[in-house]
N, C-alpha and C positions, 0 to 999 in steps of 0.2 A: 520516589523511594519513600518519602514520608507521608504522602497524600493517602496511599492505600491503607496504612495502619490507622490513620486518623479517621478515615471514612468508615473503616470496620468498627472502631471504637464508638464512633457516633451512632452507627447503625445498631450496635449492640445495646447502647444506652437507650436509644429510642424504642427498641424492641422490649426491653425490660420495663421501661416506663409505660409502654402501651399495655403490657400485660397487667401491671399494677393498676393502671387507670381503668382497665377493663373490669377488674374486681370492684373497684370503687364505683364505677358506673353501674355495675350489676346491683350493688347494694342500694345505691341511690335510686335506681330504677325500681327495685322491689319496694322501697319506701314510698315512692310516688304511686305505684300501683296499689299499695295497701290503702293510702289516703284517698284514692279515687275509686277504683273498681272494688277493692277489698271491702271497704266500709259499706258501700251501696249494695254490693252483692250479698253481704251478710244480712242486711235489712230486707232485701228482696227475698232471701230464703226464708226468713222468719214470717213474712207476710204470705208467702206461698204455702208454708206449713199451716198457718192459721186458716187460710181459705180452703185448704184441703180438708181440714176437720169439719168446717161448716158445710162444705160440699158433701161430706159423707152423711151428715144428718139429712140434707136435702134429698140425696139419692135414696135414703131409706123412707122418709116421710112423704116424698114427692111434693114438698111445700117449699116455696121460695120466701125466705124471711128477710126483714129489713136488715138484720144483722149480717146476712150473707152479702147483701148488696153493698153495705158499708165496708165490709172487708174487701170485696172486689175493688172498690174505689181506692182503698189504701194500697192494695197490690199494684194497681195501675200507676199510682203516684210513685211508688217505689221503683217500678220498671222505668218510668220516665227519668227519675233521678239517676238510675243506673246508666241509661243511654247518655245522659248529660255528662256523667263522670267519664264514660268512654271517650267522649269528644275532648274532655279536658286532659285526659292522659296523653293524647297525641302521640309523639315519637316514642314514649315509654312502652307503647304496645308494639312488641316485636312480632316477627313472623311466627314464632312458636306460640304466641298468645292469640294470634289472629283467628286461627281455625276454631278453637273452643269458644271464643267470643262470638264469632259469626253463628256457630251452632246454637248457643244460648239465645241469641237474638231471634233466630228463626223459630225456636220453640216458643218464645214469648209471643211472637206474632200469631202462632196457632192457638194461643190460650183462649181467644174469643170463640173459636170453634168448639173447644172442649166445654166451655161454659154453655154454649148453645145446646150441645148434646145433653148436658145435665138438666138444663131448663126444659128441654123438650121431652125428658124422660126416656131418651134413647139409650143412654149408657147404663150399664149395671153398676152396682156399688163398687165392685172391685175394678172394673174397667175405668170408671171415673177417677178412682184413686190412683190407678197406674198411670193415667195421663199426667196427673200432677207429679207423680214420681219421676217421670221422664224429664220434665222441666227441671226438677230439683237435681236430678243426676247431671244435667248440663251445668247447673250452678256449681256442684262439687267438682266437676271436671275442670271448670275454670279456676276453682280454688287450688287444685293441684298444680296448675301452670303459674299461679301467682307466687309460689314459693320457690321458684328457680333462682336461687342465689348461689354465688360461688363459695360463700363461707359454709364449710361442712357442718359445723356445730349448729349454726342457725338453721340450716336446711333440715337437719335431723329433728330439731325441736319443732320447726314448722310442720314437718310431715307428721309428727306425733300429734300435734294439736289438730291437724287435718283429720287424723283418724278419730280423735275424740269428737270432732264435729260431725263426722259421718255417723258415728254411733248415736249421737244426739238425733240425727235424721231418722235412724231406724226406730228409735223410741217414739218419734212423732208418727211414723207410719203405723206402728202398733196401736198407738192411741187413736188414729183415724179409723182403723178397722174396728176397734172395740167400741168407739162412740157410735158408729153406725149399727153395730150388733146389739148395743144396749137398748136401741129403740124397738127392734123386733125380737130381742132375746135369743138370737141365734147367730152362729157363724156357719157360712156355707163351707163345703169341703175345700174348694179352692182358696177361700179366705183363711181357713185354718192352716192350710199348707203354707200360704204366704206369711201368716203370722209366725209360724214356726221358723221359716227362713229368716224373717226379720229379727227374731230373738237370737238365733244363732249368729247372725252377722253382727248384731249389737255386742254380744259377748266377746267375739273375736276382736272387734275393733277396740273395745275398752281395754282388753288385755294388751293388745299391740300398742295402743297409745300410751298406757301407763308405763310400759317397759321402755319406751323411747324418751320419755320426759325426764328432765333433770329434777333434782330435789325441790328447788323453789317452785317449779311449775307443776310437779306431781302432787305435792302436799295438799293443795286445795281439792284436787279430785279425789284423793284418798279419803279426805274428810267427808266428801259428799257420798262416796260409796259406803262409808260406815254410818251414815245418817239413817234415821227412821224412814224418811220418804223413799230412799233407794231400796231399803230392805223390804218395805211394803210392796214396792213396785216389782221387785225381783220375785217375791213369793207369789203375787198375783200372776205374773208373767209365766212362771213355771206351772201354775195350776191351769192356765188357759191352754198351754202347750200340751199338758197331760190330758185334760178332759175335752178340749176342743169346743168349750162353751164359754161365753162371756162371763165376767165375774158377776156374782149376785149383788154385791155391794157396789153399786155404780158410783155413789158419792166417795167411797173409799178410794176407788180407782182414780177418779178425777182429781181428788185432793192430793193423792200421792204424785200423780203426773204433773199437776200444776206446780207443787213445791219442788219436785225434782228438776223439771225443765228450767224453772226460774234459777235454781242454784247452778245448774250446768251452764245456762246462758251467762250468768254473772261470772262464773269462773272462766269461761271461754273468752269473754270480753276482757277480763283482767289479764289473762295469759296472752291475748293478742296484743294488748298494750305493752306488756313487758317485752314480748318478742319484737315489737316495732321499735321500742327503745333500744333494745340490743342491736337491732339492725342499723339504727341511726348511729349508735355509738361505734359499731364496727365500720360503718361507712366513714365516719369522721376520723377514726383511728387509721383507716386505710389511706384517707386523704393526707393525714399528717405523715404517715410513712412515705406516701408518694412524694410529699413536699420535701421531706428530709432526704430520702434516697435520690429523688430526682435532682434536688438542689446539689447534694454532694456529688452525684454523678455528673451534673452539668459543670460544677466547679472542676472536677477531675478532667472532664473533656476539654474545658477552656484552658486549664493549666497545661494539658498535653499539647493543645494547639499552640499555645504561646511558646512553650519549650521547644516544640518541633519546628516552629517558624524560625526561632532564633538559631537553633541548630542547623536548620535548612539553609538559612541565609549565610551562616558561617561556612557550611559545607559548599554552598553554591559559590561563594567567593573563592574558596580554595580550588574548587573544580574549575572556576573561570580562569584563575591564574594558571592552573595546569593546562587547560585548553588553549590559552593564549600561547604558552610556551611550546605546546605540541604543534600548534598551527605555524608558529614562527619557525619551528624546526623543519616541518614538512613543506612549507610554502616559501620560505625565505632562505634559511641557512643552507639546507641541503641543496636546493636548486642553484644557489649562488656558488656553492663549492663545486657542483657538477659543471656549471657553466665555466668557471675559472679553469677547471681541469680540461674542459673541452678546448679552451683557448690556449692550452699549453702552459699555464702558469703553475708555479710550484705552490703546494698547499701544505701547511704545517698541521698535521693531524692533532697534536696536543692542543694547539691554539684553537682550531676550528671545532673540536669536539669537547668544548668546555662543559662544565656542569650546568644543569638546568636549575635555576634558582626558584624554588617553590617553598611555601611555608604552609603549616597546618598540621593536621593529625599525622600519626605515624604512617597510616595507609597512603596518604597523599604524598608524603616525602618518599616513601618506598616506590610509588609509581613514578615520581620525578627522577629518582635514581635509575629506575628501569629505562625511562625515556633517554636519559643521558647515556646509558650503556648502549641502547639501540642507536643513538646518534653517533657514538664513537665507532661502533661496528660499521654503520653505514658509511661514515666518512672514510674509515680505513679501507672498506671494500671499494668505495669509489676511487680512492687514490690508487689502490692496487689495480683496479680495472684500467684507470688512466695510464698507469705505468706499463701495464700489459699492452694497451693499445699503442702507446708510444714505441714500446719494444718491437711490436709487430710492424708498426709503420717504419721504424728504422731498418728492420729486416727487408721490408718491401723496397725501401729506398736504396739500400746498399745493393740488393740484387738487381734492381732496375738500373742503377747507374753502371754497375759492372756490365750488365747485359747491353746497356745503351752504348757503352764504349766499344764493346766487341762488335755490335751491329754497325757502328760508324766505321770501324776498321774494315768490316766485311763489305760495306757499301763502297768504300774506297777501292778495295781489291776487285770488286765486281766491275766498277767503273773502268779500272785499268784493263781488266780482261776484255771488256766490251770494246775498248779502243784497239786492242791488239788482235781481235778476232775478225776474220773475213768470211767465215762460213756462215751463211744465213741461218741454217738450222741451229748451229752452235750459238749464234748470237741470240736467236729466239729463246733458247733455254736460259741463257744468261739474263735476258730481260725478265723472264718469269722468276728466276731466283732473286733478281733485284726487287721485284714486286713483293715477293714473300718477305724479304728482309725488311722492306719498308713497313709492312704490316706488323712484323715482329717488333719493330722499333715503336710503333704506336701502342702496342700492348705493354711494352716496357714503360712508356710514358704514362699509361693508365695506372700502373702500380705507383709511380711517383706522385701522381695526382691524388690517389687514395691515401697515400701516406702524408699528404699535406704539403708537398713540395711542388715547385713549378719546373717544367722542362727548361733546359738550357737554351733552346732555340729561340731567337728573337731577332728582329730587324729594326734598323734605325729609322727607316723611312716607311711611309704608309704602303700597304700592299693592296693591289686591286682585288675587288670582291671576286671577280671571275677567276683570278689565279688561285685564291684561297679555296673556292668551291671545287675547281678542277684538281687541286692538290689533294683535297679531301676525298674526292671520287677516286683518285689514283691509289689511295690507301685501302680501298675496298676490294675484297676478293672478286666479287662478281661485278666489276666496274663496267663491263660491256653492256649491262642491262640498264645503266643509268643514263638518262637523257637530261643534259644541262641546257635549259632554254636561255635565250638571250636575256641579259640583265642590264639595267641602267648602270652607266659607268659611275663607279664610286670606289672608295678604298677604305680599309680599316687600319687602325693604329698598328704599327709594326710590333709593338710590345705584346699585343694581344693576338697577333696573326697566328702563332703556333697553336694557342688554345682554341681559337675559332676553327682552325683547320681540324683539330682533333675532335671538337664538339660536332661539327657537321659530319665528319667521317663516321662517328659512332652512330648518328641518326640514320645516315645513308645505309650503313651496313645493317642496322636493325631492320630497315625497310626492305632490303634485298633478301634477308634471311626469312622474314615472315610474310613473304608474298610468293605466288607461284613463279617457277623459274622461266615461264614463257611470257611474263609480263614485264613492263617497263616501269622503272621508278623515275618520276618527274621531279626535277629540282629547278626551282624558279626563284627569282628575287625581285624586290621592288623597293624603291625609296619611299618611305612613309614619313608622316609628320614627327613621329617619336624616334626615328632612327632609320634602320634598314632591316627589312623583313626577308627571311629566307624560308621557303616552304619546301618540304620534302614529302611527297605523296606517293603511296604505294596502292596496289590493287589487291591487297590481301583480304582476309576474312574480318578484320577489325576486332574490336574488343567491346565488352559490355560497358554501359555507363558507369557502373560501380568500379570497374577496372580502370577506366579513363580517369575517374575522380581520384583513385588511389595513386596512380602514376603521376598525375599533375600535382598532387599534394607533395609527393616525394621530390618532384622537380622544382617546386617553389620553395620548399623548406627542407633541404636534405638533412636526414638524421645521421647519427653516427653509423659508420659502415659496419654492417653485421657480416662476419666471416661466413655465417651459415647461409646467407642469402646471396650466393655467388651467381645465381641465374640472372640477376639484374645488375651485373657488374657494369655494363655499359651505361645504364641509367644513372647509377651512382656517379660515374665519371662525368656524365653530362651535367648532373645536378651540381657537382662541385665546381666545374668550370663556369656554369651559369652564375652560381653564387659569387665566384671570384670577380667576375666582370659585370655583375648586375644585369645579366642577360635574361630575358624572359623566354622560357621554353614551354610550349603547351601542345598536348596531343589531343586530337579530336577525330571524330568519324569523318571520313572523306565522302563526298557525294557519290563516288563510285563504289562505296562499300568498304574500302580499305581504311587506312589510317593516314592522317595528314599531321606532320610535325611542323610547327611554326616557331621559328627562331627570330626573336625581335632583339636586334643589336641596338643598344642605346646610342643616342646622338653623340655622346661624349667619345665614342670609339670610331665614329664615322668621320672621315675627312675627304677633302677634294683630291681626286687622283692627279698626281703630278704628270707633266709631259715626259714621255719616254725618251731617254738619251742613251747613247752607246755606252755599253759597259754597266748599265744600271740593273741588269736582270738579276745578278747575284745579290744585289742589295735590296731588291723589292719582292722577289718571288720566293715563296717557301721552298725548302729543299724537296725535290721531287725525284722519282726514279729516272734513270737516264732515258728510258723509253718515253716517259711523259714529257721530259724536257724537250725532246726532239719533236713530240707531237705539238707542244705549245709554241713551236717556231711558226704555222699557218693560223695567227692569233685572232686578228680582227678583220672584218670585211673592209675592202678598199685598200689593203696593203698586201705586199708579198715579201716574205722574209724580213719584215720590219721596215721596208722601204715603200715610199708612196708609189702608186701605180699612175703612169702617165695617161692622160685622157686627151685625145686629139681636139684642138681648137677650144680647150677649156678656158684659156685666158683671152680669147678674141672677143671684140665687141659683137653684139648680135648682128649688126649690119654687115660685118665682114665674114661671118661664118659661111662656109661652103655648104650649099644644099645638095651636094653631089650624092653619090651612092652612100648608103648607110655604112657606119663603121662595122667591120666584121666582128663577130662575137669572139671574145678572148678565149684562148684555149682553156679547157678545163684544168683545174689545179690537180697536181698529183696527190695521191693519198699518202699518209705517213709511211705505209709499207713500201710504196713505190719510191718515195724519197729515200727511205732507209736502204733499199736495194741499189738505188742509183749511187748513193754516197759510198756504199760498201764496194760496189764495182769500181768507182773512181778511186777509192782508197787502195784496193787491191792492185789496180793498174799502176798507181803511183809507186806502190811498194815494190812491185815487180821491176819497174823501171830503175828504181834505186839499186835493187839487188844486181841487175844486169850491169848497171854502170859501175858498181863496186867490183864486179868480177872482171870487167874489161880493163879497168885501170891498172892492175898489176901486170896483166899480159902486155899492155902497151909499154910499161916500164921495162919489162924483160926484153922486149924487142929492141928497145933503145939500147 
């Protein structure tokens, strides 16, 4: 929050400093260029102008004098000094100056060819002078780029001085033409036209330069223009333009030109020094301004950083305290309240929803109070939800208990009706009604389990695993499709027998519902190192890995029961029962494509199965429908009706055993339906005999 303003302030300070430094660097660069290229290029221009005048005489007389050779040597030295100054300028030469500098260097390289044409008599007088004019044009173009400074006042004065220097060049061009014309006493028509152009350009540049110069720089030029040499030059210039002939008084022209150019060169040099001093002073002043502005700006930035850091640290401390309080609220206090409510504990809303203690600015304390309000609302809502869940659970529990009592009475009535019924068809219907009632009782127990209570059924002694599995299968609607395989003899704790029966029944019913009706559900069990494992396998379509993962997560850590998720009511019941007895239940894909549910009962609930004694069945077997009780009477192999089966010569020594004909195969055992019909017929015959006996007894008494 504080870093962005600081970065913006620092960037703005750097931008302003860079602009100011750019102005200072521009002025310092201009000063450097003046001391190097400016001075040497001025001398180079003077030497080129002098060589041009002597070349005009040579072009007219066609004679090469020693004076011309000496002047050419001076020009070459000046050109060499100029090249050396360009190397010394270095980085001060920018891209804007590189082009005119390269153009001037190229024209200086062609100066030898111009001299050769003059020496060979190839060039005419005007052509030779124009060749020097091109070189000097490149020099003045370089002058124009040397005055590129950011200070507007200095730039205006430098531009005006540049105009005065250009006017000085046109005077020199006029003088070169007149010097050549004084030899042969004539000006050619092209030379006259050129002279007229030079004179017009000179007047324009003088007017322009004087208009732009300030008083200190303009006054010396005004004195020159009012002097006798300039007045003499002006009159002679006007006469030449008018007549087109060189002046008759050659000495008067040369004297006026010499005195005038000397005064102009003196004033130009003085003005250049004044302008250089101004540039240096401006650069120094700019540097001072930069130092003051940059220093004050830096101090302001540093002060802002220090103040911001201190404020940021304080704000960070306040926010840290608020963050700590919020994290404690969201990760400790509220989860603890919810967990206590889930366990059924009473929670004091006023005590648990206390204020959040934070200190700092008004905004921080306001946020703290807002968090406290949120906490109070959340705790109140959680308590209300817990109370609602308890109320719903109590409703479930009351309804389930009432329903369970009625179902117990209904089972008793059905059992009595079965005992008094002799019609096989009527008895079959009563058995079906008995089975439906048993399933209804399991659903009532499911409501009790979801409400957090435990069913009332329990046994004091361990119950065999096979009895629990068969009792669970008997509570399933489509029990005829369930195949219970042989299991190792073992028993479960009697206190958990009812819950285990309920758990297995829910899984078996789930397997029968979600598998084709023409398939068989396999139930098998085995003693393992961690306890006893029961596996229920169907041949349905199975589920996706994501669905298996979600169901296994629910079975391992059952959440609060959601009334809207009634489709998974059986899984919630299984999860609650498994959590109550630390039983591990897991679903996975079967090799046949269906689903296999594995129930791992912990070793703490597995006990050794006791020997069966008469009268123990009610104390060890879960309550079953009457039909199932009768079916559980052909219980294990090797026995019949609970009694041991005699085997001939089983107790004789091997030497005494008879090797006679083999023992005939024992007759096949009757099915439960055959046993039921047999007992029903026996019961009806007995009942008929009792009724006949009761009818005959009064008749006998009457006869007596």
